[in-house]
N, C-alpha and C positions, 0 to 999 in steps of 0.2 A: 504493500500500500504506500510505503514511503517513496517519494519521487525526488528526482534531481531538480535543481533550480532551472537548469537549461538556459533557454534564452529569456526566461521571465525576469523582468527587472521592474522593481517598484518605481512609481513616479510620484507617490505621495506618502507622507507619514500618515498613519491612521488618525492621529489627533489633529491633522491639518486639513482634512476633508471638510469643505464648507459649502454654504449656499451658492457660492460662486461656481462650484463644480457641478451643479445640478444639470443633468442632461449629458454630461461628459462620461466617457469611460475612463476608469482609473485602475491602477494596480497598487495594491497594498500588501505588506508582509507584517507578520507579528505572531503573538502568542494568543491562544484562545483564552479569553478571560472567563467567559461563562457561555453555556449553551442552553437554549430554551426551545424545546420541541412542542409545538402547539398542534401537531397532527396535520400534516399537509404543508405546514409552514415552519421552518426552523430559523431561529434568530441566533446568530453567533456574534458575541462581542469580541472584536479583535483588538488586541492591545499592543502598542509599541512605546517607545520612549516618550513620544509626544502626546499620547492619550489613547482613547478607546473610540472605535467606530462600530456601528451596528451593521452587520451583514445579514441580508435576508435571502433565504433559499426557498423557492416555491416548487412543490412537487409537480404541479400541473404544468408549470412553465418549462422545467428542465429536470426530468426524472433522474438522469444520470448524475447530475451535480447534487441532487437531493439525496440520492443513495450514498454518495460519498460523505455528505454533511451529517447523515445519521450516525456515522461511526466516529465522528470527531468528539474529542474529550478535552477538558480543561488542560491548559499548558502545552497542547500540541502546537507545533509551529506550522503556519499556513501561509500560502500566497493566495490572494483572491483578486480576480479580475471581474469588474462589473460596472454597471451604470449607477451614477449618483442620482438619487431622487429625494424629494422632500418627504419627510415622514407624514403619515396621514394625520389630519387635524385631531387633536386630543391625545396624541401619543408622543408629543415632543418632550424632550428632557432638557430644560434650560440650565440644569446644574453642570452640564458638561459642554465643551466647546462644539462637539459634533452633534449636539442634541436635537437639531432641526433637520438632519439629513440621515440617510442610510444608503447602503450599497446593495443593489439587487445583483446577486452573484450570477455570473455567466461561466466562470471557471474557478475551481478550487484545486490547489496542489498541496498535498501533505508533505512537508519537508522533513518532519520528524515527529515522532510520538513522544509521550512522556509518561513515566510512572506517576502514581498519585503522590503529590508533594507531601512532605512531612507536616505541613500546615497550609491552610488555604491562603491563596494569594488575593482572592477577590474581596476579602474583608479584613478589618483590623481584629485580630484574634489574640487572646491571652495565651502566649506561648513563652516558654522559658528563654532567657537570653542566650544560654548555652546552645539551645537548638537553633535559634535564629542565627547565631554566629557560625555554627557548624555548617548550616546550609545558607550561607550568606547570599549566594547567587539567587536563591528563592526569595529571601528576605528583601533583597534590593529590587525585586519586581513589584513589591507592594507600593501603592501610590504614595504613601507618606514618606517612605525611605527614598523613593525615586526623587520626590520633590526636595528632600533634604540635600541630596547631592547636586541636583540642578541649581538649587539656591546657592550652594557653595561655589559652583562654577561661575555663576553670575557675580557673586561677591568678589572672586579673584579677578574676573575680567574688568570690573569697575575699578578695583584697586590698581591694577597695572596701568589702566588708562589714566587714572588720576596722577600717578607718579610720573608718567611720561610727560603729561601736560605741565607738570610742575618742574620739569628739567632734571629729574633724577635718572641715574644710570643703573640698570639692573646688572649686577655682577654676582656670579656664583662664588661661594667660598668652599673650602675643602670639607669632605666628610671624614677623611682620615687625617687626624691631627695628633697632637700630643696631649697627655692628661694634664689638666690644670685645675687647681682647687677653686670651684665655682659654686659650692654649696650643696650639690647633690653628688651621688656616686656616678662615676663614668662607666659607660660600656667600653670595654677594652677589646682590642683586636690584635692577636699575636702576629708578629712579622716573620714570614718564612725566610726572608733574605737576611734578617738580622736577629740571630738566635738570642732569646732572653729579653727582647725588646718588644714594645707594644705601641700600637696606635690607640687613640681614643676617639670615639664618636663625639662630635661637639654638642655640649649642652646649649650653646648659643654661638653665633658668629661674632661675639663681642670683640675679641682681640683682632680678628681679621678686618672688621669694619673700621676699627680705629686705625689700623695700618693703612687702609684705603684712604682715609682722610689725610694721613701723613703723606701718602703718595700723590695727593692733589686732586682726587676725583670729586671732591666738593659735595656732591649729593649722590648717595648710594641708596638703593633699596633692593630687597630680595624677599620672595616668598619662599621660606627655607625650612627644611626639616631639621629638628633638634632632637636630642636623645638624652634621657636621664634615667638612670637605674634607681628609681625610688619607689616607695610604697604607692600603690595605685588606689584611686577612688573614682567617683563619677566624672570629675573634671580633670583627671590625669591619665596620661598614656605614656608608655616608655618612649614612644616616638610621636612627636607632635609637630605642628606647623606654626611658624611665626611670620608675621609681616614685620620686616625689619628695615629700619631706615636710619641713616646718619647724615649729618650736615656739618659743614665747616663754617667758621666765622659767625657763629650764632650764639645766642643765649637761650634761656628757658622759653622766652616768649615765642621766638620763631619756631622752635620745635613743637611746642604745644599748639601753636596755630595750625601747623600742617596736620597734626593728628586730629584736631577738632574738625577741620574742613573735610578730611577723609571720612570721619565717622558721620558727619552731617550728610555727606553725599551718599554714603551707603544706606543710611536710614531713609533718605528721601527717595532714592531710586528703587530700593528693594521693598520698603514697607510703606512708602508714601507718608512717612512721618517727618514733620518739620521740627528739628531740634534747634533750640535757641542757643546761639553762640555769642560771645565766648561762654564756655561752661563755667559754672560756679566753682570757686576754689575753697577748700576746707583745709585747715592746718592739721597736721598729724596729731598734735596735742588735743585739739578740739574733737577730732573724730574718736580718738581713744577714750577721752574723758566722757563724752556723751554716749558713745555706743559700745565701748569696750573693744573696738577693733579698728584697724586702719582701712577696712573695706566695708563700711556699714551699709545695710539696706535701710534707707530712710523713707521708704514708702509706708512705713508705720511708725508710730511714736515710740513709747516705751523707752524714753531717754533715761539715762542713768543719773540719779540725783546724788549730789554730794551732801553727806550728813556728818562727816568726821568731827567738825567742831562742836556738835551737840553732845558728844560723849567724852569730852576731855576730863570731866569730873564725874562720869557716870559710875553707878554702883553695879551695872551689868558687866560682869567680869569679861565676857567674850569680846564686847565692843571696846571696853576700856583697855584691855591688854593689847588689842590691835593698835589703838591710838598711841599708847605709851611706847610701843616698839617702833613707831615711825610709820605705821601702816594707815589704812583708811577704812572708813565705813561708808558704804554706798548702797543704793537700793533702786529697784525698778517697780513701777506701779502698774499692775495688770488691771486695767479698768473694766468694770461692769460685766465680768464673766461669771460671777457667783460660783467660784471654783469649789468643788467638793473636797473633803478631807482626803479621800482616796487620790484625787488628782494632785493634791499638795504633796502627799507621800511619794507619788511618782516623780514629781519635780525634784524632791529631795534626793531620790535615788539618781536622777539625772546628774545633779550637781556632784554627788559622790563619785559618779563615773568619770567626772572631769578632774578628780583629785581633791575636791573640796571636802571639808569635814562634815558639812551638813548645810541646812538652809533655814535661817531664821525667817519668820513671816508674821504678818499681822493681817487678819481678815476683817474688813469693815462691814459689820452687819447692822440691821436696823436697831438703833439705840445702844449698840455695844461694840466692843472690839473683842475678837476671838483670837487668842495667841498664847503660846506657852511662854513668851518672853515679856509680856506687858507687866507682869507682877514685879519684874526687876527694873522697870523704867519709871522715872519720875513723871509727874504731870507735864512739866515743861518739855521734857524730852519727847513725850508722846505728841504734845501739841506741835512741836517743831517738825516731827516726822510727817504728821498729817498735812501741815501747811506746805512744806517743801515738796512733797510728792503730789499735792493736789488731790488727796484721797477723798473719796466719796463712798456712799453706801453701795455695796456690791463689789468694791475694789479689793485687790489682794496685793499687799506690799511685800516684796521679797528682798532680803538683805544679804550682803556679803561683807565680811570684815577680814582684813589681813594685809599682807604686802600689796602695794598698789598694782603691780603687774599681775599678780594672781587674782585680785578682785576684778580688774578689768577683763581678764581672760574668762573668768567664770561668768560674770554678768553679761559679757558680750555673747558668749555661747548660749546662755540661758535666754537672753533676749531673742536671738535667732530661733531658738527652739520654740519659744512661745509664739513668735510670729508665724511659724509654720504650722504649729499645732492648732492655733485658733484662726488661721487664715486671715491675718491682720493686714497684710500688704495690699495696697491699692494697685491691682494688676492692670489698671487702665492707663497708668502713667509710666513714663520712662524717666528714671532718676539718674541723670548723668552729671558727674562732677569730678573735679580733680582733688586729690589729696597731695598737699605740698608741705615743705618745711619738715621733712623727716630728720631724725637724728642721723648723723653720718655713721656712727658706730654705737654698739651697745655691748655691755659686759655679759659674757657667757659664764655663769657660775660653774657649770659642769666642766668646761674646757679651761677655765681659769685665765681667760684672755678676752680682748676685744674682738668682736666680729663685725663685719660690714652688714648694715641693714639691707643694702641692695647688693653691691659688689665692690671690690676693692679699687675700681677705676673711677668711682663716682667722685666728682669734685666737691669740696666744701664750699659753703657760701663765701662770697668775696668778703674779705676781712677776717675770716675765721682761720686762715692758713697759719697765722702766727700762734693761735691757741694750740694747734697741733704740735708745733715745734716746742712750745712751752711745756706741753704735757710730757714730751720725751725726757725733759730734764727734771721732772718732778719725781722724787723717790717714793713719797707717801702714796700708796695705792688709792686711798679714798679721795685724796685731792686730785690725783690723776683722773679718776673716774669723773669727778665733778667737772673738770675742765673739758674732757673729751665729750661728755654727755651734753655739754652746752653748744657743741659744734653742730650746725645744721647742714644738711646735704642739699646740693642743687639737683634734687631728684623730684619726680612727679609721677604719680600713679593715676590711671584713669579708671573710675569705678562706674559701673552701670548696674543698677538694681542689686547692689550688694555683692557684685562680682568684680574682682580686679581683672579687667580685660586687657590691660597693658601697663607697661611702666618704662621709664627712661630716666636719663640724667644728662647733665653736662659732664663731660669726662675731664679727668686730669690730663693736661697736655704738656706739663713740665716734669722732667725726670726727677728733679730735686724734691718736688712735692710728692710724687708717686713713691719715692723711696721713704719719705717720712711716714706716709700712710702704711706702707708695708711693715715698717718697724713697729708702729703702734699695733698692728694686727699680729705681731709676733711671727712675721714671715722673715726669716733670716736672709742675709745677703746671698748666701749660697743657694737657698731655696728660691729666692726671687730671681736669681741669675739662671737657675735651672729651669724654672717653670715659665718665667716671663721675660727671659733675657732678650728675646727678639723684640718685644715691645719696648723695654727700657732702652735698647739700642736705637730703635726707631725714634724715640722721643728726643734723642740727641741731635737729630737732623731736621730741624725746622718744623716741628709738629704744630699745626694751627689749632686755635681753640675750636672745639667741636663737641657735638652732643647728638643724641638720638633717642630712639624710642622703638619698642617692640610690642606689637599686639599679639595676643594668643588667638590665632585665626579660628581654631576649632571651637574655642570657648565663645568667641564673638558670634559665630554662625549659630551655635546651639542656643545662645541667648536670644538672638533675633528670631529664631524659629520657635521659641517657647519650649525648649527641651531641657530636661534635667541632666542628661548625660551627653558628653561629647562623643561617645561611641556611636551615637545615632547620626553623626555628621561626618564620620570617617568610613571610607568604603570597607576596609578590612582591619578593624581594631583588635586589640588584645583584650582579654578578660581582666578582672581585677587581680588575678594571679599572674598576669603577663603571658598568658597562653593564647596562641592563635588557634581557635577551634577548627578553622577551615583546613589548615595545613599541619596541625599538631606541632607547631614550633613553640618552644625550642625542642630540638630533637638530638639524638645521639649522632655522632659522626664515626667514621671508621678509624681503627687504630692507625692506618696508613696516613689519614689526614692529620691526626694528632702528631704523628712523628714528623711530618713535613713542617709543622710549625713549632717543633721542639717542645711539646707539652705532654706531660704525663698526668693523668687524672689521679687525684689523691686516693689512696687505697688500692691502686693497681699493683700487681706483682711485677 
């Protein structure tokens, strides 16, 4: 029954057949979406990349074609030749592009048959992600998945056109480079020609794009693959895509302006949404203080309230101890939800799961306050809590006390959890803003050293360079921390609906300043020379002031499509365990292959 294509050539995509084709003979190819046999008349919905068209086969008109159509099943591959005609009045389907026409079949060729798919293609069904990824070629036939990838294609096309019009040059950077400490684990690749040595897949093109600025290319961009061997979740993949650009002779304003205009263009052309530019700017300190995170979702309230000063003389030991030890007491007010005691216990367990000791709370009920802690609080403390949190009947006040970073981390996560649990976000709006004035470095207690908040090539604010040099000469660690923590970075992150979609900075372009930063980060001269020697060398030869930005393309596309996982906008993603269900990668290789790259697997005899 299966036939060859022969001289048959399509002249239309299924989804492009229109009223303009009425009366014409067309040839289409595609997959059978569904078949409906009405006895004497068979309707075949034929599907390709551009959409679905209805094919009609009438027994009395062409018994031979009808006999062939009776055998057709979903997901068979067909060629159809026929005449386009209007659908009879009352049978139109305005929900699809071809809903006013149909093809009266004159010839059908069966190019291939199909087994029954592991899940239906013609409808959105509840099927496990493992099954979807294993049969990704079936999954990608579904309308929603097809639209995700076509949307991504249009996203990339608009991006490339934008940068070309702005005078940027697209330049590719290497995939096989050397391992550099950039915050995540590298994927390493053994070298056959150099025994015992390894390449690393790039976590980003950071160093290369800076080198391109030193080389004088002035404006570079790239839609580039990046690789990080880190724990996975919905918005992470071991290989992901960035929109990367860099510019010379610029400051923050110029870089942020380019990023804003690109985002506005994408939203306008893809979603028909007009974003107001310039985007609002929020300082790092304000974001963390109000929302507990530097990437807040501001589509709902639940701002964190400062209560520390109320408990300087408190008799409530938990709060007083936190204040006396230099910590803080803060709270969020969940308004009007009349939360049950069972739900409060669940929230307490959520906080414990974050590493918190528990969750203090006060429930405002008609004519009374319900709480295990009010008996320890004075009337003035209670009055102050209610006033500052704006508490009213039906509200639930949730507290955290301790070191400031811990309190912000816990309340920030709790705030996001409450926003999701009670669907608080206004999903009709796009909240787009910059977070600026980040600290350049922070102290890592576990490692016992300063670490970059972004990366070690981020420039400090103008005027703060001397503070870094001063800190190097201070022996007292606490004083050094105080000085370093006062230094702000020339960095900027773009936040959309609580997601960090990109970040960038003005880079250090002077070798002397870069060496100071390396020293404060406890990167020795030997390590700096080994890991970044080519960059330090390049900075000796007339490096211009420069800066740039990188968007997470997968995350941006998922966000604009209203999806929770970036896996749904990547053609062949990995699972949360880093496995490709389609190919079963990673897999074993032969002993011969291992010998060629001079590797012996641990445990081998």
